[in-house]
C-alpha positions in Angstrom: 5.6 30.0 14.4 2.9 27.9 16.1 1.1 25.3 14.0 -2.4 26.4 13.1 -5.2 24.7 15.1 -7.7 22.4 13.3 -10.2 25.2 13.6 -7.9 27.8 11.9 -7.2 25.2 9.2 -10.9 24.6 8.7 -11.5 28.4 8.4 -8.6 28.7 5.9 -10.0 25.8 3.8 -13.5 27.3 3.8 -12.1 30.7 2.7 -10.1 28.9 -0.1 -13.2 27.3 -1.5 -15.8 30.0 -0.9 -17.2 32.2 -3.7 -16.0 32.1 -7.3 -12.9 30.0 -8.0 -10.8 28.1 -5.6 -7.4 28.8 -4.0 -5.7 25.4 -4.8 -2.3 26.6 -3.4 -3.8 27.3 0.0 -5.5 23.9 0.1 -2.2 22.1 -0.9 -0.2 24.0 1.7 -2.5 23.0 4.5 -2.8 19.5 3.4 0.9 18.7 2.9 1.9 20.4 6.2 -0.4 18.2 8.3 -0.4 14.5 9.4 -3.4 12.3 8.5 -4.5 12.5 12.2 -4.4 16.3 12.0 -6.3 16.3 8.7 -9.1 14.1 10.3 -9.4 16.7 13.1 -9.8 19.4 10.4 -12.7 17.5 8.9 -14.4 17.5 12.3 -13.8 21.2 12.9 -15.0 22.0 9.5 -18.3 20.2 10.0 -18.7 21.7 13.5 -18.2 25.3 12.3 -20.0 25.2 8.9 -22.4 22.3 9.1 -20.7 21.1 5.8 -18.8 18.0 4.8 -15.3 19.0 3.9 -14.8 16.0 1.5 -18.0 16.9 -0.4 -16.8 20.5 -0.7 -13.4 19.4 -1.9 -15.1 17.1 -4.5 -17.2 20.0 -5.8 -14.2 22.4 -6.1 -11.4 20.1 -7.4 -11.3 17.6 -10.2 -9.4 14.7 -11.8 -6.3 13.2 -10.2 -5.8 16.2 -7.9 -9.3 15.6 -6.4 -8.5 11.9 -6.0 -5.3 12.6 -4.2 -6.8 15.2 -2.0 -9.7 13.0 -0.9 -7.3 10.2 -0.2 -5.3 12.5 2.1 -8.4 13.5 4.1 -9.5 9.8 4.6 -8.5 7.6 7.5 -5.8 5.1 6.2 -7.8 2.0 7.2 -10.9 3.3 5.4 -8.8 4.3 2.4 -7.5 0.7 2.1 -11.0 -0.6 2.4 -12.2 1.8 -0.3 -9.4 0.8 -2.6 -10.1 -2.9 -2.2 -13.8 -2.3 -2.9 -12.9 -0.4 -6.0 -10.6 -3.1 -7.2 -13.5 -5.7 -7.1 -16.5 -3.6 -8.0 -18.2 -3.9 -11.4 -16.7 -5.9 -14.3 -13.2 -7.3 -13.9 -10.9 -7.3 -11.0 -7.7 -5.2 -10.3 -5.6 -8.1 -8.9 -2.6 -5.7 -8.6 -4.4 -3.6 -6.0 -5.6 -6.7 -4.1 -2.1 -8.1 -4.0 -0.4 -4.8 -2.9 -2.8 -4.1 0.0 -3.4 -7.6 1.3 0.2 -8.9 0.9 1.9 -5.7 2.3 -0.2 -4.7 5.3 0.8 -6.1 8.7 -1.9 -8.4 10.3 -3.1 -5.8 12.9 -3.8 -3.3 10.1 -5.4 -5.9 7.8 -7.7 -7.0 10.6 -8.9 -3.3 10.9 -9.3 -3.1 7.1 -11.5 -6.2 7.1 -13.7 -4.7 9.9 -14.0 -1.4 8.1 -14.8 -3.1 4.8 -17.6 -5.0 6.5 -19.0 -1.9 8.3 -18.8 0.4 5.4 -20.0 -1.8 2.5 -22.0 -4.4 4.5 -19.9 -7.1 2.7 -17.4 -9.7 3.7 -14.0 -9.0 2.3 -12.9 -12.6 2.4 -16.0 -13.7 0.4 -15.5 -10.9 -2.1 -11.8 -11.8 -2.6 -12.8 -15.5 -2.9 -15.4 -14.8 -5.6 -13.1 -12.4 -7.5 -10.0 -14.6 -7.7 -9.0 -18.2 -8.4 -6.2 -20.8 -8.2 -3.1 -20.1 -6.2 -3.7 -16.4 -6.0 -7.0 -17.0 -4.3 -5.4 -19.4 -1.8 -2.6 -17.0 -0.9 -4.9 -14.0 -0.5 -7.4 -15.9 1.6 -4.6 -17.3 3.8 -3.2 -13.8 4.3 -6.7 -12.5 5.3 -6.7 -14.9 8.2 -4.1 -12.4 9.8 -2.5 -15.4 11.4 1.1 -14.4 11.0 3.3 -15.3 13.9 4.7 -12.5 16.1 7.7 -14.5 17.3 10.8 -12.3 17.5 13.1 -15.1 18.8 13.2 -17.6 16.0 14.6 -21.2 16.4 17.4 -21.1 13.9 17.5 -24.9 13.4 13.8 -24.8 12.7 14.3 -22.0 10.2 16.9 -24.1 8.4 14.5 -27.1 8.3 11.8 -24.8 6.8 14.2 -23.5 4.2 15.0 -27.2 3.3 11.3 -28.0 3.1 10.7 -25.1 0.8 13.6 -26.2 -1.4 12.2 -29.8 -1.5 8.8 -28.5 -2.4 10.1 -26.4 -5.3 13.5 -26.4 -6.9 14.5 -29.9 -5.8 11.7 -31.6 -7.8 9.7 -31.5 -10.9 6.6 -29.3 -10.4 5.9 -27.3 -7.3 4.1 -28.1 -4.1 2.5 -24.7 -3.7 0.9 -25.5 -0.4 4.3 -25.5 1.4 5.1 -22.0 0.1 1.6 -20.8 1.0 1.9 -22.2 4.5 5.2 -20.6 5.5 4.9 -17.3 3.5 1.6 -16.5 5.1 2.3 -17.6 8.7 6.0 -16.9 9.6 6.8 -13.8 11.5 8.9 -11.2 9.7 12.0 -12.2 11.6 11.4 -16.0 11.0 10.9 -15.3 7.3 14.2 -13.3 7.2 16.0 -16.2 8.8 14.4 -18.7 6.5 15.4 -16.6 3.5 19.0 -16.4 4.7 19.1 -20.1 5.4 17.7 -20.7 1.9 20.4 -18.5 0.3 23.2 -20.3 2.2 21.8 -23.7 1.2 21.1 -23.2 -2.4 23.4 -20.3 -3.4 20.7 -18.0 -4.6 17.8 -16.1 -3.0 14.4 -17.3 -2.2 13.1 -14.5 -4.6 14.9 -16.2 -7.4 13.4 -19.5 -6.4 9.9 -17.9 -6.6 10.8 -16.6 -10.1 11.6 -20.1 -11.2 8.7 -21.9 -9.6 5.8 -19.5 -10.0 4.3 -17.3 -12.7 1.7 -14.5 -13.0 -0.2 -13.2 -10.0 0.9 -16.0 -7.6 4.5 -15.1 -8.3 3.7 -11.4 -7.8 2.0 -12.2 -4.5 4.8 -14.3 -3.0 7.4 -11.8 -4.0 5.3 -9.0 -2.5 5.0 -10.9 0.8 8.8 -11.4 0.9 9.6 -7.8 -0.1 7.0 -6.1 2.0 7.8 -8.2 5.1 11.6 -7.9 4.9 12.1 -4.6 3.2 8.9 -2.6 2.8 10.6 0.7 1.8 12.3 -1.2 -1.1 9.0 -2.7 -2.1 7.2 0.6 -2.2 10.1 2.2 -4.2 9.4 -0.5 -6.9 5.7 0.4 -6.8 6.4 4.1 -7.4 8.7 3.1 -10.3 5.9 0.8 -11.7 3.6 3.9 -11.6 5.8 6.2 -13.5 7.8 4.0 -15.9 6.9 3.8 -19.6 4.2 5.8 -21.4 1.5 7.3 -19.3 1.2 7.2 -15.5 -0.5 4.7 -13.3 -2.0 7.6 -11.3 -4.1 5.4 -9.0 -1.1 3.4 -7.9 1.1 6.6 -7.5 -1.5 8.3 -5.3 -2.1 5.2 -3.2 1.6 4.6 -2.5 2.6 8.3 -1.8 -0.5 8.9 0.4 -0.2 5.6 2.4 3.6 5.9 2.9 4.0 9.6 3.3 4.2 9.4 7.1 5.8 6.0 7.4 9.0 5.8 5.3 9.2 8.3 2.5 12.9 9.2 3.0 13.8 5.4 2.9 11.7 4.9 -0.2 13.5 7.7 -2.0 16.8 6.2 -1.0 15.9 2.8 -2.3 14.5 4.3 -5.5 17.9 5.9 -6.2 19.8 2.6 -5.3 17.5 0.5 -7.5 16.9 2.7 -10.5 19.8 5.2 -10.4 17.4 8.0 -10.6 15.8 10.6 -8.3 12.3 9.7 -7.4 11.2 13.4 -7.0 12.4 14.2 -10.5 10.8 11.1 -12.1 7.5 11.9 -10.5 7.9 15.6 -11.4 8.5 14.8 -15.1 5.6 12.4 -15.3 2.6 14.5 -14.0 1.6 18.2 -14.0 -0.5 21.0 -12.5 -1.9 21.1 -8.9 -1.8 17.3 -8.8 2.0 17.4 -9.4 2.5 20.1 -6.7 0.6 18.0 -4.2 2.4 14.7 -5.0 5.8 16.4 -4.8 4.8 18.0 -1.5 4.3 14.4 -0.2 7.6 13.2 -1.5 9.3 16.3 0.1 
């Protein structure tokens, strides 16, 4: 059977929302069966045919977490990250967790686009907002990452990597107190392959991992940021498996986190995330999410997990 065209999908969505009530199942089926690029084409076709904004229509027909997830799926990923960062800093208080996840886990080319989109959409400077909303080591790390200055070197100098591992050891575990600037410098500028070699050299030298070193030397948000950088650079699927687990463990669900991870990773590495989830937590991710949420929202999220 041939895939429906964006026009046919737009017609089907209009039909699902027209008149009294709303056919949620039809909307979910279309949404889950398409890529983000295809969904963006549907948004265009919908406006061209009906002179209406699909997102506005979805918002008026759906509600709660189901609405949030559906809107996220019909939003360009770069714009979605920009929206999430703005939400994390808007109004009273700051959601550091969201800032850390997005800024520390996105590759520099993506982060550059997010910065531009943030500026265009909100007429604000992302770096200035992050600076004013954070402090201390966390601020330094996030601002350093926002420079998008990570090396792209894929042929690391192994001797140099050993020297860097030694420098990180001397700046942390080898002395009283921690020279945080050394950690900041290397964690925010080494290429993924260089960081992998430094982590390996560190393990060989000290007998435990660089993550364990971060646990000993740092606390709070700066520890979380450094560990996110290591995880997301060396094993992103493993990192996002831990994020899904964070969202569903304990009482209640961190719906915002669950939606963001499942939407942003659905086309990138969902099978690997499920695999790591089972390895790390000995449970099935699909079942854990299924048991934690309900209704149309659950049907949509499980459709993304697949």
